[in-house]
N, C-alpha and C positions, 0 to 999 in steps of 0.2 A: 413654391419650391417643394419638390418631393422630399419626404423624410428618408434619411439613409437607413438601409437595412443592415443591422448588426447581427451576425450569426455567431453563436458560441457552440462549439462542438465538444460535448462531454461535460458531465456533472460530477467530476471528482473535486478535489480540493481547489485546484486552480480554476476550473470552469465554474464551479458553484460560487466561489467567492468573487470572481469577476462579475458574475451575474448580479449577485447581491449588492456589490458596490456600484455597478452601473445603474441599477434600478433606483438607487438613491441620488445619483448624479444627473440622470436624464429623465425628463418628463415624457409622457406619452406623446406629446406634440413635438418632441425634438427628434425622436428616432423610433424605428421599429426594432425591438430587441427580441431575438428568438434564441431559445436554448434548446438544444437537441441532445437527447440521451436515450439509450436503448432500454432503460428501465425508468419507472416512474418515481424512483427514489435515489437518493445520494447516500452511499455507504461510507462509514467511518473506517477507512482502511487500517488505521492504527489500533483498532479494536477487533479486527477480524480474527486474530489469533485466539481470542477468547471464545468467539463463536465456533471456531474449528475445534477447540478443545472441549467445548460443551459447557463452559463455565458462565457464558453470557448468552441469553437468547438473541437470535438474529434480529429481532425487532428493535432491540436496544442499540444496534449498531447501524441502523439506517434511518434516514429522515425522508419523509415524503416530500418531493420537490415542491408541489403546489402548496404545502404548508409554509414554505419559506419565500417563494417568489410572489411578487405583487401582480396586480392586474395589468401593469404596463409591460409585462414580459409574456411573450407567447411561448408556451412549452410544447414541444413536439416529441412524443415518445416513438422513436424510430432508430434504426441502425444506420450508421454512416458507412457507405460503400466506398466512395472515392471523393477526392477533392480536385478541382480543376482551377488552379489559381490564375491561369492565363485567361480563362473564361469568366472568372468570378462566380463559379457555381459549385455546389456540393450535391453529389448524388446520394440520396438515402435509399433504403430498401423500397420505400413506397412512394417516393416523390423526389423532385429536384428543387433545390433552393438557389436563389441568386443572392449575392451579398454586395455591400459596399465596403464593409469591414468584417473581417473574419478573425475569430479567436479560436485557435486550435488547442484543445485541452483533452485529448483523447486517451490519456492515461498510458498504462503499461500492459505488457503481456509477458508470458513466461519465456525466458531465454534458456534453451536446452544445451547450448554449446556443442551440439552434435553428439551428445552422449547417447549411445544406443539404448533404446527402450524407455528413455526418460519420458518422452511425451505420451507414449502409449500406456505406461504402467505406473507413473507417479502422480500423486495428487499435488495440488498447489493452492496456496492461500492467495487467490487473486481477486476474489469478489465475494459477495454474500453467498451466492449459490455454491461456489466451490468450497467455501468454508463449512457450509451446512453438510455438504457431501462428506467431508472429512469426519465431522462429528458423527454422522450416521455410520460411516465405515468403522470407526472405533467402537461404537456401541454394538454394531452388528457382530463384530468379532468376539466381543465379550459374551453376547447372547448365544453365539454358536458354540462356545467353548465346551459347555456341558451337553450340547445337543448333537454331537458327532461321536460315533462309536470309536473311530480311530482318530486320535488327535492329529491335527495338521501342524506340522513343524512351522514355527514362526507366527502362528495365528495371533499371539499376544505380544509379538515384537513390533514396536513402532519406531520406525527409522525416520530421522529428519536430516535431509541433505542440506548442509549449510548452517554455520553457527554465527551468522551475522545477526543483524537486528531482528528480523522476522523469525529466524530459526530459533534464536535463544528465547525470545518472548513466547513462542509457541511451546517449546519443551518445558519452560517454567510453568506455564499454565497447565500443560498436560500432566506434569508431576503433581500438581494439586488435585487434578481431576481423577487420576488413577485410583487412589485409595477409596474414593466414593464409588467408583465403578466396581472395584473388587468386592466391596461390601454388598452392593446391590445385586451382583451376579454370582456371589459365593465363590469367588476366585481368590486364591492365595496370592498376595503381592509378589511372592517369589517366582510366580509363573510369568510375570510381566517384565518386559524390557523396554526402556526408552533409550534409544541410541542416537546421539548427535554425531554426524560425520562431517568434518571440516577439512578442507584442503590446506588452509593456512596453519602455521605452527600453534596458534592459540584460537580460542573463541573470540568473538567480537574484535576482529582485526582492526587496528587503528585506535582502539580505546586505550585509556590510561592503564598501565600495568596493574595498579592497585585495584581498579574496577574489574579488570579481567580476572584477577585472582579471587576477588569476592564472588563474582558471578559463578566461576568454576566451582568454588567450595560450596556455594549455596545449592547449585544444581546437583552436584555429586552427593551431597548429604541427603537429598531426596530421591536418590536412586538413579539419576540420569548418568548413563555411560557416555563419556565424551572421548571421541577418537579424532585427534588432530593429525595434520600432515598426511591426510588420506584423500587421494584423488578418486572420485567416483568414475568407474569405467563402464558400468552397465547396470541398468535397472531391469529386473526380470519380474514376471507376474508373482513370483514367490520369493523375491529377495533382491539383494544388491551385490555387486562385485566392486571392490575398491582396491587401490594399490597403495601400499605403505611400506617404506623402506625397501622398495624394489620387489616386494612380494605381493601377490594377489591374494585377497581374502574375500570370503563370502559370508553374508549374514542372511538367514532366512527371515522373510517377513511378507505379510500380505498387505502391509500398509507402509508405503514410502511417501513421505511428504517432501517436496522439493522447495527449498527456501533459499536457494543460493544464487539466484540471478533473474533479473527482469530486463526488459528492453522496451523502448518506446513503441507505441502502436505502429505496426508495419504499414498502415495506411499513409503515414507521414512520408516515409521514404518512397512509397509507390506513387505518390502524387507529384513527384518531380521537384520537391524542395531540396535545396542544398543541405546535405546532412553530414554530421560527424558522429560516428558510432550509432547511426540510426536516428539521431536526434537533430533538431534544427539548432545550430549554434546562433543564438539570437544576438541582435545588436543590443547596445546598452538600454535602449528604450523598449526592449522585448519584441521587436519586429523581426520577421524573417529577413535574411540578407537581401533577397532579390525582389521582395514584395512589400511596398510601403503600407499596403492595406491588410496585411496578415500579421497577427500577433500570435505568439506561441507561449504557453505557460504549462507548468507542471512537469510530468514525466517526459513529455515530448520536447521540452526545451533544454538545451545544453547551455548553462550559464558559466562562463569562465571566471575563475578567481585569478585576477591579474597578479596578485602577490605570489601565489604558488604556481601559477601557470597550469593549473589543473582545474577540471570542472568541479563546481559545487555538487554535493550529493543531492539527489532528487528527493528531498524530504518534504513532508507536509508543511513544516514550518516555513520553508523557502517558498513553496507553492502559494501559501496563503499571503505571504508578504508580497510576492511578485504580482498576485492578482490585484492588489490595491493599486500598484503602479500601472498595470495593464488597463484597468478600468479608467484611471485618470488619463492615460494616454489615448485611449479610444475616444474619449470625450474631446481631448485636445485635437485629435486628428480630424474629427468631423467639423470642428470649429476653427480649423486652421491656426491653432495656437501652438506654442512651443511645448515639446514633450519633456518628460522627466527620465533620467537614467535610473536604473535599478541597482542597488547594492544591498545584498542580504545583511540583515542584522542578526547574527547568530547568538541566540540567548541561551544556548545550551542544549543538551540532549539527555533524555531520561529513558531508560529501557526497563520494562517490568520483567521480573523473574517469577511471576505468579501473582496472585491477587494480594499477597501480603509481603512482597519483597521486591526490591528494585535497585538499580544503580543509576547514577547520573553525574553529569558534569555541567554545572550552571554558573552563571555570573562570574566571568573571568576564571573559568576552569576550577571552580570550587567543587570538590568531590562530595557526593552524598550517597549514603547507603541505606538499605533496609527501610524502616517505616517512614523516615523523612523523604526518601526518594519515592516511595509509594504515594505519599500525600502529594508530592510535587507532580507526579504523573497524572493524578486525577485533577489537580488544579489546571494543568495544561489542557486536558480534555475538556474540562468545563469552560475554560476560556474560549476554546474554539466554538463550542455550542453557543456561547453568548455572542461571539462575533457573527456567527451565521444567522441566528434567529432571535437574538435578544433574550430577555428574561423568560418569556413563555417557553422557548425551546430548551433553555437551560433547566427550567423546572421539570420539563417533560422527560428529557433524556440525560440530564447531568448525573455525574457520579458523586454522590454525597456520603457514601459509606467509607469515610476516610479512616475509621478506627478498626477496620477488619478487611 
């Protein structure tokens, strides 16, 4: 009997943890497991804001895939072009694959919401390379400040569109980085602006009011300007235009970072899957509605919360948990056994406000602030490294600087 071909597309949290779990559950004589990713590394998206701000080297936020997968997994470094579920094939840039079971974990891409100039003129924290580009853009503008005869208006204005999770973590990290850059490039801190622009009435929409107040006070105390109730209307090469209280306002800047929206990889919708808001609304066992041999995990999966009748947020926590169920169900599928349903076990959320401050809600909505939340954030990061690659990876990449 031929061994089934299991193909996993994408090495984000969902794809990587599905692969790691499958390689433990299936031996080389049971199935051919293939992981496809356009890079030879898996990046830790919850740490990309640190790379973007320049407070953590990019090598600390990525893991070489072959350091984690075993010999019973075939890794292909290639780009996914299209999926053909009726033919059970996947077209890559350089070859075509056939599958018996497919796991779609292609991640996210930036959502522009039709805002003029956003795609052309804004930076985004989407992967390792885009984060490195932001860091270089920030440092370039500091380096240029004393090297131009006529000062460019807004050169040292750094605007972040969106004050949700990613936006707030980035401005918090940037607020820690700016004093170091000012000292390095002999720039007065008074010449620098960090501006957070958010359409909702507060930062961190959906968070507890006490946590929002703490985050706001922490950021403003370090010089971050927070503009809420402001709808971004246009991003120009030299600034942004937003509307607040019915009035248009403009801020000059050469660096606008968009952190207010992502969507599932467009390949999913283009491949003919039934989608909801661009995502596949998966069944309880994480399979696509019309295909028993296709599982979807991570940012491409829409998982409904039956109590609220709303989708769960596409967090790393949920992707990692779902990957365990997906791996178990892939094994059950090829063995013709019963599958498991997936129900997220939400253990809380922690958001950093820089390397020495954070907020969080954990263990039945217990609120934590400051140093305690910072420690918890690093514990969560270290727990993921351990789940991904055991003690060796934890010792190599873990965050143990819990006292600063």
